[in-house]
Residue, then its C-alpha position, 0 to 999 in steps of 0.5 A: m178477939e181470940l188468941l187464935q185470930l192473933h196466932y193467925f195474924q202474927t203468921v200472916a204478918r211474918l210471911e206477908h203471903m196468905t197462901k204460905a201462912a195457910e199452908e204453914l197453919q195447915i188451914a184453908q186459905p179462904s177460912l184464913s182470909k176470913t179470920i183476918a178480915r174479922l180481926e180487922e174488922h173488930l179493930g175497926t181498921p185495916l192491918f194490911h196493904r193489899q195488891g192482888r195476892n201481895i200483902r204487906l203490913n201497913p203502919f197499923g199492922k206493924m204497931f198491932l203486931l209488936r203488941v201481939e208479939r209480947i202477948f205470946q212472949e208473956l204467955e211463953e214465959g208465964q208457962k215457964e213459970i208454971r212449970d217451975m212453981a210446980g217443981l218440974e225438973r225438966g227445963s229448956i235452955t237456949l244458949a249462945a256462946s261465942l267461945t264454943s271449945i268450952l261447951p263440951e265440958l261445960l255441958s257435960a258437968f252440968l247434965g251430969s247433975y241435971p240430965n233432963v234439961h235440954f239445950r239449944q246452942l246458937l252461934e250468931p253475930a253480935a248484933v243478932i244475939k243482942r236482938q235475940l236476948e232482947e226479945g227473950e229468943v236467947d236465955l243466956c249468952i257466953t260472950t267475949a265482949p259486954v252486951e250493952g243496954e238498960e235491960m242487959a246484965w253482964v258479969p265477967l268470968r275470965t280475963e285471958a290472953f289470946y295468941v296468934i296461932v300459925p300452921e306448921n312449916h309457917r316462917l313464924a312457927g318456933r317463935d315464942s312471940v310476935s308483934l301485930i305489926e309483923l302480921k300485916d301481910e299474912s293471910f288470916i282465917g276467922l269468923r265473919s264480920g260482926y262476931w265479937f272476937r273478930t270485931m276486937t282483933d280487927h280493931l287491935c289490928q287497925k290500932a297497930g297500923f293495918t287491917p288484917n287480911t282475912m282471906i277465909e271467913v266462916d261461921e263455925p270455929d272448929a272449921v277455922v282450926l281445920l283450915l289452919r291446919k290445911g295451911l290456909g292462913i294463921m288465926f287468933a285464939p284465946e288462951l282457954a280455946w288454944q288449950k282445948r285444941e292445943h293438940l291440933m294447933p301446937h304452934r302458937l305465939r304470944i302477942t307482944d302488943p299491950g292490950c291483947t286480952v279478952t274478958t269472956g262474960l255471961a250476959w242475959s236480959r233482966k226484963h225476961y224471965l229465966s226458968l229455973a233450969a236457966e237460973r241453975f245454969r247461970q250460977f253453974v257457968i259462974d262457979y265453973f269459971q271460978q274453978i278454972e281461975a282457981 
């Protein structure tokens, strides 16, 4: 059994299409089919259901795929360890963040000391990010709720109030505070269902006695701000996020209901190796928020 066979199997299993897999791997389809057939012969059992040109993983294939993905994951983490042991300053960090307004200053400050580190930033719903952390696809996550799980680590960074932000000329513009129930007939703009902050604010509104009427759902926080400025609805925003965009959304109201606070934290998986760059960034984030609090 060779790693190349396992790589070919992983690609075919992901696409469940021999022709598409051959195109992605840039090899001839007959050669790919023979490689998969030799792997199945070596294992002593078929790994796919075949119906004409259609193929689907069978129960043996599904079980084997889990092991193969673990093998490649271990190899990738081993490569990270080797690079760190060799003292290489270059590194790569995959960061998920539900509070994107702080990223420009945060990343700029870190890259000032470590200019060769490469960042990839993701914004996904909570369930997706948890799976990505569990599978080692994401190194660190800045989130507004703990990520639960035996292998998950989460440290709180900052607890703050969150506000209602209204557009110019809105009936509430000019007021200092508002109760949640006063917003029951308003149109909201926000991230789509499944994001941590959206889930929390929906829950608090329901606790106050209504389900918020979110008329516009987006996947990008900056889009929410632009839509607010067009007068298309109102929005919720944590204090720090509001401070970073205060010039774009000056009309904010304090919420009088109890419990309207949000805790931002940093999450990672204990079972996956963190590169030297990721470890340095993890401590940098913790120190950065401590300085904000001070």
